[in-house]
C-alpha positions in Angstrom: 1.2 -41.4 -16.2 2.4 -40.7 -12.7 0.2 -41.9 -9.8 -2.1 -39.3 -8.4 -1.2 -36.7 -11.1 -2.5 -36.1 -14.6 0.4 -35.9 -17.0 0.1 -34.9 -20.6 3.2 -35.4 -22.7 3.6 -33.1 -25.7 6.4 -33.1 -28.3 8.3 -30.0 -29.1 7.5 -30.5 -32.8 3.8 -30.7 -32.1 3.7 -27.7 -29.9 5.8 -25.6 -32.2 8.5 -23.2 -31.0 7.7 -20.1 -33.1 8.9 -16.9 -31.5 6.2 -14.7 -33.1 2.8 -16.3 -32.6 1.4 -19.6 -33.8 1.3 -18.9 -37.5 4.4 -21.0 -38.2 3.3 -24.0 -36.1 1.9 -26.1 -38.9 4.8 -25.4 -41.2 7.2 -26.2 -38.4 5.6 -29.6 -37.7 5.7 -30.5 -41.4 9.3 -29.4 -41.6 10.1 -31.5 -38.6 8.4 -34.5 -40.0 10.3 -34.1 -43.3 13.6 -33.7 -41.5 12.9 -36.9 -39.5 12.2 -38.7 -42.7 15.5 -37.5 -44.2 17.4 -38.7 -41.1 15.7 -42.1 -41.3 16.6 -42.5 -45.0 20.2 -41.3 -44.3 20.5 -43.9 -41.5 19.1 -46.7 -43.7 21.7 -45.8 -46.4 24.4 -45.7 -43.8 23.5 -49.1 -42.3 23.6 -50.6 -45.8 27.1 -49.3 -46.4 28.3 -50.5 -43.0 27.0 -54.0 -43.8 29.4 -54.1 -46.7 32.5 -53.1 -44.7 35.2 -55.1 -43.1 35.9 -54.5 -39.4 39.2 -52.7 -40.4 37.3 -50.4 -42.8 34.8 -49.5 -40.1 37.6 -48.7 -37.6 39.5 -46.7 -40.1 36.5 -44.2 -40.2 36.6 -43.9 -36.4 39.9 -42.0 -36.0 41.2 -39.0 -37.8 44.6 -37.5 -38.5 45.9 -34.2 -37.4 47.6 -33.1 -40.6 50.5 -31.0 -39.2 51.7 -34.2 -37.4 50.5 -36.9 -39.8 53.0 -36.9 -42.7 53.3 -40.3 -44.3 50.1 -41.7 -42.7 47.9 -41.5 -45.8 48.4 -41.8 -49.5 45.9 -38.9 -50.0 46.9 -35.2 -50.0 47.1 -33.7 -46.5 45.9 -30.1 -46.6 47.4 -28.3 -43.5 44.3 -27.9 -41.4 42.6 -29.4 -38.4 41.7 -32.9 -39.4 41.6 -35.6 -42.1 39.8 -38.9 -42.4 40.4 -41.1 -45.5 37.4 -42.4 -47.4 36.6 -45.8 -48.8 36.6 -45.5 -52.6 35.1 -48.9 -53.3 32.0 -47.9 -51.4 31.9 -44.3 -52.6 32.6 -43.0 -49.1 34.3 -39.6 -49.4 37.5 -38.4 -47.9 36.8 -35.8 -45.2 38.9 -32.7 -44.5 38.1 -30.6 -41.4 38.8 -27.0 -40.8 38.3 -24.6 -37.9 36.0 -22.6 -37.1 32.9 -20.4 -36.4 34.4 -17.1 -37.6 35.7 -18.1 -41.0 38.0 -20.7 -42.5 40.9 -20.6 -40.1 44.6 -20.6 -41.0 45.9 -19.5 -37.6 49.7 -19.3 -38.0 49.6 -19.6 -41.8 49.9 -23.3 -42.1 48.7 -22.8 -45.7 51.0 -20.1 -47.0 49.2 -17.2 -48.6 45.7 -18.6 -48.0 43.2 -16.0 -46.7 39.5 -16.1 -45.9 36.7 -13.7 -45.0 36.7 -13.0 -41.2 33.3 -12.6 -39.5 33.1 -10.5 -36.3 33.3 -12.5 -33.1 30.3 -14.7 -32.3 29.4 -12.3 -29.5 28.8 -9.7 -32.2 26.6 -12.1 -34.1 24.7 -12.8 -30.8 24.3 -9.1 -30.2 22.3 -8.8 -33.4 19.6 -10.9 -31.8 18.9 -12.0 -35.4 18.9 -15.6 -36.6 19.0 -14.3 -40.2 22.3 -12.6 -39.6 23.7 -15.8 -38.0 22.6 -17.9 -40.9 24.0 -15.6 -43.5 27.4 -15.7 -41.7 27.3 -19.5 -41.5 26.4 -19.7 -45.2 29.3 -17.5 -46.1 32.0 -19.3 -44.2 30.5 -22.7 -45.3 30.8 -21.6 -49.0 34.4 -20.6 -48.5 35.2 -23.9 -46.7 33.8 -25.8 -49.7 35.8 -23.6 -52.1 38.9 -24.4 -50.2 38.1 -28.2 -50.3 36.9 -28.7 -46.7 33.7 -30.7 -46.1 33.5 -30.5 -42.3 33.7 -27.1 -40.5 34.4 -27.2 -36.8 31.9 -24.4 -36.2 28.8 -24.0 -34.0 30.1 -22.9 -30.6 27.2 -22.5 -28.2 28.8 -22.9 -24.7 27.1 -20.4 -22.4 29.1 -17.6 -20.8 29.2 -18.4 -17.1 32.2 -16.2 -16.3 33.0 -12.9 -18.0 36.7 -13.5 -17.9 36.6 -16.7 -20.0 39.1 -16.3 -22.8 36.9 -18.0 -25.3 33.7 -16.0 -24.7 34.2 -14.2 -28.0 33.7 -17.5 -29.9 30.3 -18.2 -28.3 26.9 -16.6 -28.3 26.4 -15.2 -24.8 24.8 -16.3 -21.6 21.2 -17.1 -22.5 20.2 -20.6 -23.7 17.4 -19.4 -26.0 19.5 -16.8 -27.7 22.5 -19.0 -28.0 20.4 -22.0 -29.2 18.5 -20.1 -31.8 21.4 -18.2 -33.3 23.7 -21.2 -33.0 21.2 -23.4 -34.9 20.8 -20.7 -37.6 24.6 -20.5 -38.0 24.9 -24.2 -38.3 22.1 -24.4 -40.8 23.8 -21.7 -42.9 27.1 -23.6 -42.9 25.4 -26.9 -43.9 23.4 -25.2 -46.7 26.7 -25.7 -48.7 26.4 -29.5 -48.3 29.1 -29.7 -45.8 29.0 -30.7 -42.1 29.0 -28.3 -39.2 29.7 -29.5 -35.7 28.1 -28.1 -32.6 30.6 -27.7 -29.7 31.9 -28.0 -27.1 29.5 -30.5 -25.4 29.3 -29.7 -22.6 30.2 -27.1 -19.9 33.5 -26.1 -21.4 33.1 -22.8 -19.5 36.7 -21.8 -18.8 40.0 -22.1 -20.4 42.1 -22.3 -17.3 42.9 -26.0 -16.8 40.4 -26.8 -19.5 41.8 -30.3 -20.1 41.5 -31.3 -16.4 38.8 -29.2 -14.8 35.7 -31.0 -13.4 32.6 -29.0 -14.0 30.0 -29.8 -11.3 26.3 -29.0 -11.6 23.0 -30.6 -10.8 21.0 -32.4 -13.5 18.0 -30.1 -13.6 20.2 -27.0 -13.6 22.3 -28.3 -16.5 19.2 -29.3 -18.5 17.8 -25.7 -18.1 21.0 -23.9 -19.1 23.9 -25.2 -21.1 22.2 -28.4 -22.4 19.1 -26.4 -23.4 21.3 -24.2 -25.6 22.6 -27.3 -27.3 19.2 -28.9 -27.6 17.6 -25.9 -29.3 20.6 -25.4 -31.6 20.5 -29.1 -32.6 16.8 -28.9 -33.3 17.2 -25.8 -35.4 20.5 -26.5 -37.2 20.6 -30.3 -37.3 24.4 -30.5 -37.2 26.0 -33.5 -38.7 28.3 -33.9 -35.8 28.6 -33.0 -32.1 32.1 -32.3 -30.7 32.5 -33.3 -27.1 34.6 -31.1 -24.7 38.0 -31.4 -23.0 36.7 -31.1 -19.4 35.0 -33.4 -17.1 31.4 -33.1 -16.2 30.4 -34.3 -12.8 33.4 -36.6 -12.6 33.6 -38.1 -16.1 35.5 -36.8 -19.1 33.0 -35.2 -21.5 34.2 -37.5 -24.3 33.5 -40.6 -22.2 30.5 -39.4 -20.3 27.7 -41.9 -20.9 25.0 -39.7 -19.4 25.8 -36.8 -21.8 26.6 -38.8 -24.9 24.2 -41.6 -24.8 21.4 -40.9 -22.3 20.9 -37.2 -23.1 22.1 -36.7 -26.7 21.3 -39.9 -28.4 18.4 -41.3 -26.3 16.5 -38.2 -25.0 17.1 -35.9 -28.0 17.2 -38.7 -30.7 20.4 -37.4 -32.2 21.4 -39.5 -35.2 24.8 -37.9 -36.3 28.2 -38.7 -34.9 30.1 -37.5 -31.8 33.6 -36.5 -32.5 36.2 -35.7 -29.8 37.9 -32.4 -29.4 41.5 -32.5 -30.4 43.4 -34.2 -27.5 40.2 -34.9 -25.5 40.2 -38.8 -25.6 41.4 -40.7 -22.5 40.4 -44.3 -23.2 39.2 -46.9 -25.7 36.6 -49.1 -24.0 35.0 -46.6 -21.8 34.9 -43.9 -24.4 33.4 -46.2 -27.1 30.8 -47.7 -24.9 29.9 -44.3 -23.4 29.0 -42.9 -26.9 32.1 -41.4 -28.4 32.0 -42.2 -32.1 35.2 -40.8 -33.5 38.7 -39.8 -32.2 39.7 -36.6 -33.8 43.3 -35.4 -34.4 44.7 -38.6 -33.0 48.2 -37.4 -32.9 47.3 -35.0 -30.1 46.1 -37.8 -27.8 48.4 -40.0 -25.7 47.4 -43.0 -27.9 45.4 -43.8 -31.0 42.7 -45.2 -28.8 40.2 -45.8 -31.7 42.8 -47.6 -33.9 44.4 -50.9 -33.0 43.3 -50.8 -29.4 39.6 -50.5 -30.5 40.0 -53.6 -32.8 41.5 -55.5 -29.9 38.7 -54.4 -27.6 36.2 -55.8 -30.2 38.1 -59.1 -30.4 38.0 -59.4 -26.6 34.3 -58.7 -26.4 34.9 -55.4 -24.5 33.2 -53.3 -27.2 30.3 -55.0 -29.1 30.5 -55.3 -32.8 27.0 -53.6 -32.8 28.6 -50.6 -31.2 31.2 -50.4 -33.9 28.5 -50.6 -36.5 26.6 -47.8 -34.9 29.7 -45.6 -34.6 30.4 -46.0 -38.3 26.8 -45.6 -39.3 26.5 -42.4 -37.3 29.5 -40.9 -39.1 28.0 -41.8 -42.4 24.6 -40.6 -41.4 26.0 -37.1 -40.6 27.7 -37.0 -44.0 24.7 -38.2 -45.9 22.0 -36.1 -44.2 24.0 -32.9 -44.7 24.8 -33.6 -48.4 28.5 -33.8 -47.7 28.6 -37.5 -48.7 27.5 -37.0 -52.3 28.8 -33.5 -52.9 32.0 -33.7 -55.0 34.8 -31.5 -53.7 36.7 -29.2 -56.2 39.8 -30.8 -57.6 41.6 -27.5 -56.9 40.8 -24.7 -54.5 38.4 -22.1 -55.9 38.8 -18.4 -55.2 35.7 -17.3 -53.2 33.6 -14.2 -54.0 35.5 -12.2 -51.4 33.9 -8.9 -52.3 30.4 -10.2 -51.7 31.5 -12.1 -48.5 33.0 -8.9 -47.1 29.6 -7.3 -47.3 28.2 -10.2 -45.1 31.0 -9.6 -42.6 30.2 -5.8 -42.5 26.5 -6.3 -42.1 27.1 -8.7 -39.2 29.3 -6.1 -37.5 26.9 -3.3 -38.0 24.0 -5.4 -36.6 26.1 -6.4 -33.6 27.7 -3.2 -32.5 26.0 -2.0 -29.3 25.6 1.6 -28.3 26.0 1.4 -24.6 25.8 5.0 -23.6 25.0 8.2 -25.5 24.5 11.2 -23.1 23.4 14.3 -24.8 23.0 12.5 -28.1 26.7 13.0 -28.7 26.4 10.4 -31.4 25.9 10.2 -34.3 28.8 12.6 -34.9 27.3 16.0 -35.3 27.8 17.9 -38.6 29.2 20.7 -36.5 32.3 18.7 -35.6 35.1 20.0 -37.8 38.2 18.5 -36.0 38.2 15.0 -34.6 41.0 13.1 -33.1 41.2 9.3 -33.2 43.3 7.8 -30.4 44.9 4.4 -29.8 43.9 0.8 -30.4 45.9 0.7 -33.7 42.9 2.3 -35.2 45.1 3.8 -37.9 45.7 0.4 -39.4 43.0 -2.1 -38.3 40.8 -3.8 -35.8 41.6 -6.5 -33.2 40.6 -10.1 -33.5 40.5 -12.9 -31.0 43.1 -15.7 -30.8 43.1 -19.5 -31.0 41.7 -22.1 -33.3 39.1 -19.6 -34.7 41.7 -17.1 -35.9 41.2 -16.2 -39.5 43.9 -14.8 -41.7 41.7 -12.3 -43.4 41.5 -10.9 -46.9 43.7 -7.8 -46.9 46.4 -9.2 -44.5 47.4 -8.5 -41.0 48.9 -5.1 -40.4 49.7 -6.0 -36.8 50.7 -9.6 -35.8 52.5 -10.2 -32.6 53.8 -13.8 -31.8 53.5 -15.1 -28.2 56.3 -16.6 -26.1 54.2 -17.7 -23.1 50.8 -19.0 -22.3 48.6 -21.8 -23.3 47.9 -20.5 -26.8 51.5 -19.6 -27.7 51.9 -22.4 -30.2 48.8 -21.6 -32.3 47.8 -18.0 -31.7 49.1 -14.5 -32.4 47.8 -11.1 -31.5 46.4 -10.2 -34.9 44.6 -7.2 -36.4 42.5 -7.2 -39.5 43.4 -4.6 -42.1 40.3 -2.4 -41.7 41.2 1.0 -40.4 38.5 2.9 -38.4 40.6 6.1 -39.0 40.6 5.7 -42.7 36.9 4.8 -42.8 36.0 7.9 -40.7 38.1 10.1 -43.0 36.2 8.7 -46.0 32.8 9.0 -44.3 33.5 12.6 -43.2 34.7 14.6 -46.1 35.6 18.1 -45.1 36.2 17.2 -41.5 39.8 17.1 -40.2 40.3 13.7 -38.6 43.7 13.5 -36.8 45.4 10.4 -35.4 47.6 9.8 -32.3 48.6 6.5 -31.0 48.1 7.3 -27.3 51.6 6.3 -26.1 52.5 9.8 -25.0 50.0 10.9 -22.3 50.9 14.6 -22.6 50.7 14.6 -26.4 47.4 12.7 -26.3 45.8 15.1 -23.8 46.8 18.1 -25.9 45.4 16.5 -29.1 42.1 15.8 -27.3 41.9 19.4 -26.1 42.5 20.8 -29.6 39.7 18.7 -31.2 36.0 19.1 -31.2 35.5 15.4 -30.5 37.8 12.7 -29.2 37.3 9.0 -30.2 39.4 6.7 -28.2 39.8 3.0 -29.1 40.3 0.6 -26.2 41.4 -3.0 -26.8 41.5 -6.3 -24.8 42.9 -9.3 -26.5 41.5 -12.7 -25.5 42.2 -16.2 -26.7 41.5 -19.8 -26.6 43.6 -21.7 -24.0 44.0 -18.7 -21.7 41.5 -16.8 -19.5 42.0 -13.1 -18.7 43.3 -12.7 -15.1 40.8 -9.8 -14.4 38.3 -7.6 -16.2 40.4 -4.4 -16.4 41.5 -3.0 -19.6 45.2 -4.0 -20.0 48.2 -1.6 -20.4 46.8 1.3 -18.3 44.1 2.1 -20.8 41.6 3.0 -18.1 44.0 5.8 -17.0 44.4 7.0 -20.6 40.6 7.1 -21.2 40.1 9.0 -17.9 42.7 11.6 -18.9 41.3 12.1 -22.3 37.7 12.5 -20.9 39.1 15.1 -18.4 40.6 17.1 -21.2 37.8 16.7 -23.7 34.1 16.5 -22.5 33.0 15.3 -25.9 34.7 11.9 -25.8 33.6 8.6 -27.3 35.1 5.3 -26.2 35.0 2.5 -28.7 35.6 -0.9 -27.1 37.2 -3.8 -29.1 37.1 -6.5 -26.4 36.4 -10.2 -26.1 33.6 -9.6 -23.7 32.7 -7.5 -20.7 35.3 -5.2 -19.1 35.1 -2.9 -16.1 34.7 0.8 -16.9 35.8 2.9 -13.9 35.7 6.0 -16.1 32.1 5.5 -17.3 30.6 8.5 -15.5 33.0 10.8 -17.3 32.7 9.5 -20.8 29.4 10.5 -22.5 29.3 7.9 -25.3 30.5 4.3 -25.3 30.3 1.9 -28.2 30.8 -1.8 -27.8 32.4 -3.1 -31.1 33.5 -6.5 -29.9 36.1 -8.0 -32.4 34.3 -6.6 -35.5 35.9 -8.7 -38.2 37.6 -7.8 -41.5 35.2 -4.9 -42.3 35.1 -3.7 -38.7 36.6 -0.3 -39.4 33.9 0.5 -42.0 31.2 -0.8 -39.7 32.4 1.3 -36.7 32.5 4.4 -39.0 29.0 3.7 -40.2 27.6 3.6 -36.7 29.6 6.6 -35.4 28.5 8.8 -38.3 24.9 7.6 -38.3 24.9 6.1 -41.8 23.7 3.0 -39.9 21.7 3.3 -36.8 23.0 1.1 -33.9 20.7 -1.9 -33.3 22.9 -4.4 -31.3 21.8 -5.6 -27.8 24.1 -7.1 -25.2 24.1 -10.9 -25.2 26.1 -10.9 -22.0 25.8 -8.9 -18.8 28.5 -6.3 -18.1 29.3 -6.3 -14.3 29.7 -3.0 -12.4 32.7 -4.5 -10.5 34.6 -7.8 -10.3 32.7 -9.0 -7.1 29.4 -9.3 -8.9 29.8 -12.5 -11.0 29.7 -15.9 -9.3 33.5 -16.2 -9.5 35.6 -13.0 -9.5 38.6 -14.7 -11.2 39.4 -18.0 -13.0 39.3 -21.0 -10.7 42.7 -22.8 -10.8 44.6 -19.8 -12.2 47.1 -19.8 -9.4 48.1 -23.5 -10.0 48.3 -23.0 -13.8 50.5 -19.9 -13.3 52.7 -21.8 -10.9 53.1 -24.6 -13.5 54.0 -22.2 -16.2 56.6 -20.6 -13.9 58.0 -24.0 -13.0 58.2 -24.9 -16.7 60.1 -21.7 -17.5 62.5 -22.3 -14.6 63.1 -26.0 -15.2 61.7 -27.3 -18.5 63.1 -30.8 -18.0 61.4 -31.2 -14.6 58.1 -29.7 -15.8 57.9 -32.1 -18.7 57.1 -34.9 -16.4 54.5 -33.1 -14.4 50.9 -34.0 -14.7 48.3 -31.4 -13.9 45.7 -32.9 -11.5 42.0 -32.5 -12.1 40.3 -29.8 -9.9 36.6 -29.0 -9.5 34.6 -25.9 -10.4 31.2 -26.0 -8.7 28.7 -23.9 -10.7 26.8 -22.6 -7.7 24.6 -20.4 -9.9 23.1 -23.6 -11.5 20.6 -22.6 -14.2 20.7 -18.9 -13.1 23.4 -17.9 -15.5 24.2 -14.3 -16.3 21.4 -11.9 -15.9 19.4 -14.4 -13.8 22.2 -14.4 -11.3 22.1 -10.7 -11.0 18.3 -10.7 -10.5 18.6 -13.6 -7.9 21.2 -11.7 -5.9 19.6 -8.3 -6.3 22.7 -6.9 -8.1 22.7 -3.9 -10.4 25.1 -4.5 -13.3 26.9 -1.8 -15.3 24.8 -2.8 -18.3 22.2 -5.5 -18.3 21.7 -8.3 -20.8 19.6 -7.1 -23.7 20.7 -3.5 -23.3 21.4 -1.4 -26.3 20.5 2.2 -27.4 19.6 3.5 -30.8 19.5 7.0 -32.5 15.7 7.0 -32.1 13.2 5.9 -29.5 10.7 3.1 -29.3 7.6 2.6 -27.2 5.4 -0.5 -26.5 1.7 0.0 -26.4 -1.5 -1.9 -25.8 -0.1 -5.3 -24.7 -2.4 -8.3 -24.6 -1.1 -11.3 -22.7 -2.6 -14.8 -23.4 -2.2 -18.0 -21.5 -3.7 -21.5 -21.8 -1.4 -23.9 -23.6 1.2 -21.3 -24.5 2.2 -17.9 -23.1 2.2 -15.0 -25.6 2.1 -11.2 -25.7 0.7 -9.2 -28.6 1.6 -5.5 -28.6 2.4 -2.5 -30.7 6.0 -1.2 -31.3 6.1 2.5 -32.2 9.1 4.4 -33.4 8.5 7.7 -31.5 11.7 9.4 -32.7 12.7 11.3 -35.8 15.0 8.7 -37.3 14.5 5.2 -38.8 15.8 2.4 -36.5 15.7 -1.2 -35.4 14.2 -2.3 -32.1 14.6 -5.7 -30.3 11.5 -6.3 -28.1 12.1 -9.0 -25.5 9.8 -10.9 -23.1 10.9 -12.4 -19.8 8.8 -14.9 -18.0 8.5 -16.5 -14.6 6.0 -18.1 -12.3 4.1 -15.6 -10.1 5.1 -16.0 -6.5 8.1 -18.1 -7.4 11.7 -17.4 -6.3 13.3 -18.3 -9.6 14.5 -15.3 -11.7 12.7 -14.4 -14.9 14.0 -15.9 -18.1 14.2 -14.6 -21.7 11.2 -16.3 -23.4 11.2 -14.7 -26.8 12.5 -11.8 -28.9 12.5 -10.4 -32.4 14.0 -7.6 -34.4 11.8 -5.0 -36.1 12.8 -2.1 -38.3 10.6 1.0 -38.3 10.5 4.3 -40.0 9.9 7.5 -37.9 6.3 7.4 -36.5 5.7 3.8 -37.8 3.7 1.3 -35.7 3.8 -2.5 -36.0 1.8 -5.1 -34.1 3.9 -7.9 -32.9 3.2 -11.2 -31.2 5.9 -13.0 -29.1 5.3 -16.5 -27.9 7.5 -17.9 -25.1 9.6 -21.0 -25.8 7.8 -23.6 -23.7 10.9 -25.1 -22.1 11.8 -21.6 -20.9 8.4 -21.4 -19.1 8.9 -24.9 -17.7 11.2 -26.3 -15.1 13.1 -29.5 -15.7 11.8 -32.3 -13.4 14.2 -35.1 -12.9 11.4 -37.2 -11.4 9.5 -37.4 -14.7 12.0 -37.1 -16.2 11.2 -34.2 -18.5 9.9 -30.6 -18.6 7.0 -29.5 -16.4 4.9 -26.4 -16.7 3.0 -26.1 -13.5 -0.6 -24.9 -13.7 -1.1 -21.3 -12.4 -0.3 -17.7 -13.0 2.8 -16.5 -14.7 4.4 -13.1 -15.0 5.4 -11.7 -18.4 7.6 -8.6 -18.7 7.6 -6.9 -22.1 11.0 -5.3 -21.9 13.8 -3.5 -23.6 16.4 -5.5 -21.6 16.7 -8.0 -18.8 16.4 -5.4 -16.0 13.3 -3.7 -17.5 10.2 -4.4 -15.4 8.1 -1.4 -16.4 5.4 -3.4 -18.3 4.6 -6.6 -16.4 1.4 -8.6 -16.9 0.1 -12.0 -15.8 -1.6 -15.0 -17.5 -2.7 -18.4 -16.4 -1.2 -21.5 -17.9 -2.5 -25.1 -18.0 -0.4 -27.9 -16.5 1.8 -29.6 -19.1 4.7 -31.9 -19.4 7.2 -32.4 -22.2 9.7 -35.1 -22.9 13.4 -34.4 -22.1 
């Protein structure tokens, strides 16, 4: 109780966070209670095991090997992968093998010769589905393959919000909105863990750029952080219950994320009640005493740090009384709790690797790509490809052999091989990334889907030949590519290698031009007015060619919606280019010129002030009155949908009941969205709820969307906690974040919620 003010605390479990009405509230409360009981039982079992351990056995669990650099450090088999932690056989504690990442079981530069895996589309494609079921199916698939390959921890679950469109790792994450990222991230994690293996959630927190990622100091206010990046993590943890949280490389408000007591202990473990373990990112540990006491539970990939901080130095710190024995017990117990609760502790691993059901898993990858491809523009209904088109030319992007994938730790060596693979000689990712294509040819898929149609191919390298081929065809389909990767940001948002000029020339020669974009995120489109149809395919995974052909030909109606705003020009985002890029470029140049001198150079930390605060992405655009090229939530279909008879209700929760009508002549999928904000307030509206609904032509369905309470609320550092102020609130029933054609109001009661 706060003096002079009535304060009513409610828990999120009691309130329920159903997106579609209150029907699921009772079931959710029961599920939450059951999950809490499971965690309590897991912790009790973990504590009993820890009580039987020696100090050396406990500490042995708190630091893990990096197998490529750990030869001779264990008597157990070291599978070339991300990480390895020996078990304790006398207590039945299993050996742990860890693999990257969110898009499939990674094998970036073929550490395991000949080992392939199913490659999902980029996480932005999954996010574009706006469908937790799609996210869960993808997680379940890669989790099954991880188990078949004898891994029991998957370093998946990336939910870092997109604050800058040029971030090289955007493709691994789930967009710019905390509700969307949290719900889909939680579903993906739950899918992975349905195989009785652990999924992490990462990178906690504010790992928002790759330039200087190991030294950058991300600066933001407490309330803004709670309402944006941390809310995405909080929702995903509630929904997915990950066994482990991976802390990030960067600093947050002056402290390294992996020794940041406020993030690790105050927020994660105290406020959110998280019971699993915090592992470091690989090479992200900087101390022993401070890190352990701040809440880091395990040092990962110890060979990549300057020292094995959680080995002998941790034992010495305990002996000196610098780290309490109780803290060591808690670190070990959290590790075991994560393994026990997820089922990884008791689930025996195969003695030998098992060949997964790759055919069935490829279908999962294709469904994900089809659900996530976004039709950005379709003037004159140029798409789907008309039956009258008898001669089509496909141009560029290596579309004759495959589709592009992103680089870094998430890189999957997919089933079918890599028809294009280009090693790197420079850049932060050169040691562990290659420009790689999956063997899924859009050209071949189109030829198969369009029997009787002549589908020609030209690589686009000769401008004159390309223009002539475009003129001679009934339809030109040009594939544009932008490769992005972990450890490097893109210097600007233009398509590389003069592709903009190529697209413009093709469109000038052929008015019936379709641009298919295989990019890591938003790019500028200076030619947009001259190209009637644009399809955003992201990195579409190992069945990307088939998925693209299905969308272009109309076998599948496009249903993806943008999880990220596309700026009209580079001046619109909060930062037009990567902060610190010049100093990083200078360091790379110095290293190339004088490797011996550069070896002793230490890159100094530098700040990035997140001036947008909680107003990330589309909220920044609304706050500044900017018109993007394409707004968050945007996506066209081959039919049309209308919303009718909305009824808005207030009181304890904010909901909208309405009819969705397919007014077109084709079946399709719509993604209704509601955006909420306090009437008369200055804060931009926020995505409060969404759903996917498939409708036949003429079909009507009545839908209820209930806003997530923490989206309606503001974070109050004075409580501390979430506060919904009494009063009237605006609700926009919308097709995207810029749609304000149907706005209603409702009155809410005052409420507060715990952090």
